[in-house]
C-alpha positions, 0 to 999 in steps of 0.5 A: 500500500503506497498512498497517503494513508500508508503513513499515519501522523500523530501530533501532540502540542503544548505551550512553552510558557518559559520561552514565551514573552507575551508582552513582546508578542512571542508565543512558543509552542512545542509539538511532537510528531510521530509518523508510523508506516502502516504500509507494506514497503519502507518509505523515506521522509524527503521534505515537509510543507507546513502552513502556520496561521496565527490569530491575526490570519497571518500565514507563514509557510515552511518548506524544508528538506527532511525534519530536524536535519534528518530524512528518516527511512521508516520500515513497515510497522515502525515509527519515527518521532521528533520534537520541534516548535513554532513561534507565533505572534498571537496566543493561538493559531492553526498548524497544517501540513504534509510530509513528502515521502518516497518508497524504496521502489520510487513511488512518491506520496504525501503523508498529511498532518492532521490540522491542529490548534495551538493555544496558550492556556492563559489567553483562553476566553 
């Protein structure tokens, strides 16, 4: 199975209060991503594309090779987990994205990141 459903993407996010500076409109959010290969063939994460939208509807796109300096090859039934962060100018926002994958036999596909909100708890209305 080599389609976008072959890689399951799970996300956990949290507000990093100690690194945030609300008075300077700096809100830091950490997230942990786990990619699990539910397919039948190994697949390598080649690149990523993120769309980050803050509460002011300001959109920032991030396109990079790999993640955290790596282009992991994920065998069937195995997972790869990494931790990263996003800095926003507002206390909440929406992150969306995908990972561009390629199987050992050269088939390319996207693994979609489920949209997720980040929220600084002290700023909930």
